[in-house]
Each structure stands twice: as structure tokens, then as C-alpha cells.
Phi, psi and omega in degrees: 000152181295317181300315181301313181297317180296316181300314180298316180299316180296314180301317180297315181299315180297316181298316180297313181299317181295316181296319181296318181285000000 
């Protein structure tokens, strides 16, 4: 599903940003 893909992408982005920070 598009929402699922978007959610995963967002989670990944947030995780990456948090890890980077």
C-alpha cells in the first residue's frame, strides 16, 4: 500500500535523522 510505503519511508527518515543527530 502507498500509506505503508510512506510510513516506512517516514520512519526510516526519522530514524536516520535521529541517528545522525
